[in-house]
C-alpha positions in Angstrom: -78.9 -0.2 -29.2 -77.5 2.1 -26.5 -77.4 1.2 -22.8 -80.6 2.9 -21.9 -82.5 1.2 -24.7 -81.0 -2.1 -23.7 -82.1 -1.8 -20.1 -85.6 -1.0 -21.3 -85.5 -4.0 -23.6 -84.4 -6.4 -20.8 -87.0 -5.1 -18.3 -89.8 -5.5 -20.8 -88.6 -8.9 -21.9 -88.3 -10.2 -18.4 -92.0 -9.3 -17.8 -93.1 -10.7 -21.1 -91.1 -13.9 -20.7 -92.7 -14.3 -17.3 -96.1 -14.2 -18.9 -95.0 -16.7 -21.4 -93.8 -19.0 -18.6 -97.2 -18.8 -16.9 -98.9 -19.7 -20.2 -96.5 -22.3 -21.4 -95.4 -24.0 -18.1 -98.1 -23.1 -15.7 -95.9 -21.1 -13.3 -97.5 -18.7 -10.8 -96.6 -15.0 -11.3 -94.0 -14.8 -8.6 -92.2 -18.0 -9.8 -92.4 -16.9 -13.4 -90.8 -13.5 -12.7 -88.1 -15.1 -10.6 -87.2 -17.7 -13.3 -87.4 -15.1 -16.1 -85.0 -12.7 -14.3 -82.6 -15.6 -13.4 -82.5 -16.7 -17.1 -81.8 -13.2 -18.4 -79.1 -12.5 -15.8 -77.4 -15.8 -16.7 -77.5 -15.4 -20.5 -76.7 -11.7 -20.6 -74.3 -11.6 -17.6 -72.3 -8.6 -19.0 -75.2 -6.8 -20.7 -74.5 -5.6 -24.2 -70.9 -6.7 -23.8 -71.7 -10.4 -23.1 -69.5 -12.6 -25.3 -71.3 -14.1 -28.3 -74.6 -12.5 -27.4 -76.1 -9.8 -29.6 -79.1 -7.6 -28.9 -80.3 -5.0 -31.4 -83.2 -3.3 -33.1 -84.5 -4.6 -36.4 -84.5 -1.6 -38.6 -86.2 -0.6 -41.9 -83.1 -0.2 -44.2 -84.2 2.9 -46.2 -85.4 5.0 -43.2 -83.4 3.4 -40.3 -86.7 3.3 -38.3 -86.8 0.5 -35.6 -89.5 -2.1 -36.6 -88.6 -4.8 -34.0 -86.0 -6.3 -31.7 -83.8 -9.4 -31.9 -81.5 -11.2 -29.6 -79.3 -14.1 -30.7 -76.2 -15.8 -29.6 -73.6 -18.4 -30.7 -73.2 -21.7 -28.9 -72.0 -25.3 -29.4 -74.2 -28.3 -29.3 -72.6 -31.7 -29.7 -69.6 -30.1 -31.2 -71.7 -28.1 -33.7 -71.4 -24.3 -33.7 -74.8 -22.9 -34.1 -76.7 -19.6 -33.6 -79.6 -19.6 -31.2 -82.5 -17.1 -31.6 -83.3 -16.1 -28.0 -85.8 -13.3 -28.6 -87.5 -12.1 -31.8 -90.2 -9.4 -32.1 -91.6 -7.4 -34.9 -93.7 -4.5 -33.6 -97.4 -5.2 -34.2 -98.0 -2.3 -36.6 -95.0 -3.4 -38.7 -96.1 -7.1 -39.1 -97.0 -8.5 -42.5 -94.4 -6.4 -44.3 -91.6 -9.0 -44.6 -89.5 -7.6 -41.8 -89.5 -10.9 -39.9 -88.3 -13.1 -42.7 -85.6 -10.5 -43.7 -84.4 -10.3 -40.1 -84.1 -14.0 -39.8 -82.2 -14.3 -43.1 -79.8 -11.5 -42.0 -79.2 -13.2 -38.6 -78.4 -16.5 -40.5 -76.1 -14.7 -42.9 -74.1 -13.1 -40.0 -74.0 -16.4 -38.1 -72.9 -18.3 -41.1 -70.1 -15.8 -41.8 -69.0 -16.4 -38.2 -68.7 -20.2 -38.6 -72.2 -21.3 -37.5 -73.5 -24.3 -39.5 -76.9 -24.5 -37.8 -79.6 -22.1 -36.6 -81.8 -23.1 -33.7 -84.8 -21.6 -31.8 -87.6 -22.5 -29.4 -91.2 -21.6 -30.2 -94.2 -21.9 -27.8 -97.3 -23.8 -28.7 -99.5 -20.8 -27.9 -97.7 -18.8 -30.8 -98.8 -20.7 -33.9 -98.1 -17.7 -36.2 -94.4 -17.7 -35.2 -94.3 -21.4 -35.8 -95.6 -21.0 -39.3 -93.1 -18.2 -40.0 -90.1 -20.4 -38.9 -91.4 -23.3 -40.8 -91.8 -21.2 -43.9 -88.2 -20.1 -43.4 -86.9 -23.7 -43.4 -86.9 -24.6 -39.7 -87.8 -28.1 -38.8 -89.0 -29.4 -35.4 -86.4 -31.5 -33.6 -88.2 -32.1 -30.3 -91.2 -31.0 -28.3 -91.1 -30.3 -24.5 -92.3 -27.9 -21.9 -95.1 -26.5 -24.0 -93.1 -25.7 -27.2 -91.0 -26.9 -30.1 -87.2 -26.9 -30.5 -86.5 -26.2 -34.2 -83.4 -26.2 -36.3 -82.2 -25.2 -39.8 -79.0 -26.1 -41.6 -77.1 -23.0 -42.9 -75.3 -22.9 -46.2 -71.9 -23.4 -44.6 -73.1 -26.9 -43.5 -72.8 -28.3 -47.0 -69.3 -26.9 -47.3 -68.1 -28.3 -43.9 -70.1 -31.6 -44.1 -68.5 -33.1 -47.2 -70.8 -35.4 -49.1 -68.4 -37.2 -51.4 -68.7 -41.0 -51.3 -65.1 -41.9 -51.5 -62.1 -40.8 -49.4 -58.7 -41.5 -51.0 -60.2 -44.1 -53.3 -62.1 -46.0 -50.6 -65.9 -46.1 -50.3 -66.0 -45.3 -46.6 -69.8 -45.8 -46.3 -69.4 -49.4 -47.6 -66.4 -50.2 -45.4 -68.0 -49.1 -42.1 -71.6 -50.0 -43.2 -73.1 -46.5 -43.0 -76.9 -46.9 -42.9 -78.1 -43.3 -42.8 -79.6 -42.1 -39.5 -79.9 -45.6 -38.1 -76.3 -46.6 -38.7 -72.9 -45.6 -37.4 -71.4 -42.1 -37.7 -67.9 -41.5 -39.0 -65.6 -38.5 -39.2 -62.2 -38.7 -40.8 -59.5 -36.2 -41.3 -56.0 -36.0 -42.9 -53.7 -33.1 -42.3 -51.5 -32.1 -45.2 -49.3 -29.2 -44.1 -51.7 -26.4 -43.3 -54.6 -28.1 -45.1 -57.1 -30.4 -43.3 -59.2 -32.7 -45.6 -62.3 -34.1 -43.9 -64.9 -36.7 -44.6 -68.2 -37.2 -42.7 -71.1 -39.6 -43.0 -73.8 -41.1 -41.0 -75.6 -39.8 -37.9 -74.1 -38.5 -34.7 -77.3 -39.5 -32.8 -78.7 -42.9 -33.5 -82.2 -42.8 -35.0 -82.1 -39.1 -35.6 -81.4 -37.0 -38.7 -78.3 -35.5 -37.1 -75.5 -35.8 -39.7 -71.9 -36.0 -38.5 -69.8 -32.9 -39.2 -66.1 -32.1 -38.8 -66.7 -30.1 -35.6 -68.6 -33.0 -33.8 -66.7 -34.4 -30.8 -66.5 -38.1 -30.2 -65.0 -40.0 -27.2 -61.5 -41.0 -28.1 -61.9 -44.7 -27.4 -59.3 -47.1 -28.8 -58.0 -44.5 -31.2 -56.0 -43.3 -28.2 -53.8 -46.4 -28.6 -52.2 -45.5 -32.0 -51.8 -41.9 -30.7 -50.0 -43.2 -27.7 -47.9 -45.6 -29.9 -46.9 -42.8 -32.2 -45.9 -40.6 -29.3 -43.7 -43.3 -27.8 -42.0 -44.0 -31.2 -41.4 -40.3 -31.8 -39.8 -39.9 -28.3 -37.7 -43.1 -28.9 -36.6 -41.8 -32.3 -35.4 -38.6 -30.7 -33.5 -40.5 -28.0 -35.7 -39.2 -25.2 -36.9 -42.6 -24.0 -35.8 -46.2 -24.4 -39.0 -48.3 -25.2 -37.3 -51.4 -23.8 -36.3 -49.9 -20.4 -38.0 -51.0 -17.2 -40.4 -48.3 -16.1 -41.9 -50.1 -13.2 -40.4 -47.6 -10.8 -42.5 -44.9 -12.4 -45.8 -46.8 -11.9 -44.9 -48.9 -8.8 -47.9 -47.6 -6.9 -50.2 -49.2 -9.5 -48.6 -52.3 -11.0 -45.9 -54.4 -9.3 -43.1 -56.0 -11.3 -41.4 -55.2 -14.6 -43.0 -53.0 -17.2 -41.8 -51.5 -20.5 -43.3 -49.3 -23.2 -42.7 -52.1 -25.8 -44.7 -54.6 -23.8 -47.6 -52.2 -23.4 -47.6 -51.5 -27.2 -47.7 -55.2 -28.2 -50.1 -56.2 -25.4 -47.7 -58.5 -23.5 -47.4 -56.5 -20.3 -49.9 -58.7 -18.5 -52.0 -55.8 -17.1 -55.7 -55.6 -17.6 -58.8 -53.5 -17.3 -61.1 -54.1 -20.2 -63.3 -51.5 -21.8 -63.0 -47.9 -20.5 -66.4 -46.4 -20.7 -65.4 -42.8 -21.0 -67.1 -39.8 -19.4 -69.7 -37.2 -20.2 -68.3 -33.7 -21.2 -69.6 -32.2 -18.0 -68.0 -34.9 -15.7 -65.5 -33.6 -13.1 -61.9 -33.8 -14.5 -59.9 -36.9 -13.6 -56.1 -37.2 -13.5 -54.2 -40.1 -15.0 -53.5 -41.3 -11.5 -57.3 -41.2 -10.7 -58.1 -43.4 -13.7 -55.4 -46.1 -13.2 -56.1 -46.2 -9.4 -59.8 -47.0 -10.1 -61.2 -43.7 -8.8 -63.2 -43.3 -12.1 -65.9 -45.6 -13.4 -63.6 -48.6 -13.9 -61.6 -50.8 -11.5 -57.9 -50.0 -10.9 -55.4 -51.5 -13.4 -53.8 -54.8 -12.2 -51.5 -57.5 -13.5 -53.3 -60.8 -14.2 -50.6 -62.5 -16.5 -46.8 -62.8 -16.1 -44.9 -60.0 -17.8 -43.9 -60.8 -21.4 -45.4 -64.3 -21.5 -48.8 -64.0 -23.2 -50.5 -61.6 -25.7 -53.7 -60.2 -24.4 -55.6 -57.4 -26.0 
């Protein structure tokens, strides 16, 4: 698709999407046109050169004749790389010839080759024929809102990335962590061996939903940050960069008064306390270490509540 064809595509789609918004969401014409243009300008900010967005004709292979138009893009949802079908049209005179199914399959093949493990789309309630096509191609409804259905399909790469073996290094992980399908916990494990990364995933990433954990899914670090911190301290100590038993109170004097060592922190005898860091959403404004320990996040500032080195307290 050349620039002139692209501009014609966008102008037509803005008008047609505005009509869809009037039907699906009850917008008046002026609001629908404004919202439609705003959405297209946002998603295709650099036109045909917009990163991870692809607009092209659907062509009949033998003749090269355009039989429709397609627009899709790559995105990440909950750490899962997926392709999202933004616009899909087979010209009226070309419908019923298999072009729609073939175009979807080709989009999925290309996306799969570029690391996508899921394909997603949104179909309006007033377009039941499209819904039936997507359903026939393996798409399943995930949610319904604003006059339409959000549908998804697992791509072949999913099974490769989402390993289904029951044991990991001789242990039945499902039994150990009491995996109970979509209503239980989700777990993702990885072991690095040189340049190879061996992964194990099980359970659901969203409680109560058929949303299997996969190796690209991101979790809040939680208490796993403790062994990471401990490993870092020990590596620096091994290299002679730090002394784990040296008093570091001067470094953190603004936050905690009195003696402090890395060793005491590691074995929970430092006497400081703030229980249960809740973590933050991915879109939360960044916080510095000083912000967190000074209580400018969602927890109180750290404080000493026990004498240094006198009592174990997790």
